[in-house]
C-alpha positions in Angstrom: 97.4 119.7 85.9 97.6 116.8 88.4 94.6 115.9 90.4 96.3 115.3 93.8 94.0 114.5 96.7 94.6 116.5 99.8 93.5 116.1 103.4 90.2 117.9 103.9 90.3 117.8 107.7 93.5 119.2 109.1 95.4 117.4 111.9 94.3 118.8 115.2 94.8 118.3 119.0 91.8 115.8 119.0 93.6 113.4 116.7 95.4 110.3 118.0 99.0 110.8 117.2 102.4 109.2 117.8 105.7 110.9 117.4 106.9 114.5 117.8 104.2 117.1 117.3 106.8 119.3 115.5 107.9 116.5 113.2 108.9 117.4 109.7 106.4 114.8 108.3 102.9 114.1 109.5 101.6 110.8 108.2 97.8 110.4 108.4 96.5 106.9 107.9 92.9 106.2 107.3 92.5 102.5 108.2 90.2 99.7 109.0 91.1 97.3 111.9 89.7 94.2 110.0 91.5 95.0 106.7 94.3 92.6 106.1 96.2 95.3 104.1 96.0 97.6 107.1 97.3 94.8 109.3 100.3 94.6 107.0 100.7 98.3 106.9 100.5 98.6 110.7 103.9 96.8 111.1 105.4 98.8 108.2 104.3 102.1 109.8 105.7 101.0 113.1 109.0 100.4 111.5 108.9 103.8 109.7 108.2 105.5 113.1 111.4 103.8 114.5 113.5 104.8 111.5 112.3 108.4 111.4 111.7 108.8 115.1 112.6 112.5 115.2 111.0 113.5 111.9 107.7 111.5 111.6 104.4 111.8 113.4 101.6 109.3 112.8 97.9 110.2 113.0 95.4 107.4 112.8 91.9 107.9 111.7 89.1 105.4 111.2 87.8 104.3 107.8 85.9 101.1 108.6 84.7 99.4 105.5 81.7 97.7 107.1 80.3 96.2 103.8 83.5 94.1 103.5 84.6 93.9 107.2 81.6 93.3 109.5 83.6 93.8 112.7 85.5 96.9 111.6 83.0 99.5 113.0 82.7 97.9 116.4 86.5 97.6 116.6 86.9 101.3 115.6 84.3 102.3 118.2 86.1 100.2 120.9 89.4 101.9 120.1 87.8 105.3 120.4 86.1 104.3 123.7 89.5 103.4 125.0 90.9 106.6 123.7 88.6 108.4 126.1 90.6 106.6 128.9 94.0 107.5 127.3 94.4 103.9 126.0 93.8 104.4 122.3 97.3 103.3 121.1 97.3 100.2 123.3 94.0 99.1 121.9 95.0 100.2 118.3 98.0 97.9 118.5 96.1 95.1 120.1 93.4 95.2 117.4 95.9 94.9 114.6 97.9 92.2 116.4 94.6 90.2 116.8 92.6 91.2 113.8 91.6 87.6 113.1 89.2 87.8 116.1 87.3 91.1 116.4 84.2 89.5 117.9 82.4 91.4 120.6 83.7 89.1 123.3 87.2 89.5 122.0 87.0 93.3 121.9 85.9 93.3 125.6 88.7 90.9 126.5 91.3 93.1 124.7 89.9 96.1 126.6 90.4 94.2 129.9 93.9 93.2 128.8 95.0 96.8 128.4 93.5 97.6 131.9 90.6 99.7 130.6 87.6 100.4 132.9 85.2 98.1 131.0 82.2 99.6 132.8 83.1 103.0 131.6 83.7 101.6 128.1 80.1 100.3 128.1 78.8 103.7 129.2 80.8 105.5 126.5 79.7 103.2 123.8 76.1 103.5 124.9 76.5 107.3 124.9 77.5 107.2 121.2 80.6 109.4 121.4 82.9 106.8 119.9 80.4 106.1 117.1 80.2 109.9 116.3 84.0 110.1 116.2 84.3 107.1 113.8 81.6 108.6 111.6 83.4 112.0 111.5 86.6 110.2 110.6 84.8 108.3 107.9 83.3 111.5 106.4 86.6 113.2 106.5 88.2 110.3 104.7 85.6 110.4 101.9 86.0 114.2 101.5 89.8 113.7 101.3 89.5 111.2 98.5 90.4 108.1 100.5 88.9 105.3 98.4 90.2 102.3 100.2 92.3 101.2 103.2 94.9 101.9 104.0 95.0 105.4 102.6 98.0 107.6 103.6 98.5 111.4 103.5 102.0 112.8 104.0 101.9 116.5 105.1 98.3 116.7 103.8 98.8 115.3 100.4 97.6 111.7 99.5 100.6 109.4 99.1 99.8 107.1 96.2 103.2 105.3 96.1 103.9 101.8 97.4 103.5 101.6 101.2 106.0 98.7 101.4 108.7 99.7 103.8 111.6 100.3 101.4 109.6 102.4 99.0 107.9 104.4 101.7 111.1 105.0 103.6 112.9 106.1 100.4 110.0 108.6 99.7 110.2 110.0 103.3 114.0 110.2 103.2 113.9 112.1 99.9 111.4 114.5 101.2 113.6 115.2 104.3 116.5 116.0 102.0 115.1 117.9 99.0 
């Protein structure tokens, strides 16, 4: 009997998602904004979203590995704070495109660059809501068996294949045409 990990926290309306809600495939990514592998995967996932535009939905959840990536938690909290202003994906993309500089000053500059209300960002961060969201994502990742970043789940089942574009696209295409 195989020991396949499954998503312990179902996708819901509070998740950050891209793509059609009724897509045949829902791809959940647990990622870390400072992880170089997540940075590579970001562009691959963007390409998959283009290729499977009608049949793929992406959900991103935070799994900051703070022991290895000291700026990952602050970056995740900043993305969540901007999510409260409806700018999660703008910040998400900006963080991956600029992951070599995730200092506090850079995070604030990126927030300004996507036209966020920085005063509100400070209030939301001080309130702790973004931190609680990141912690909840992290706990869900651990319960789901995510043991590194990036970790992907396709339709609730952990995808352990290669996440290089060709392999991932072949897997999704085969699943579309069983």
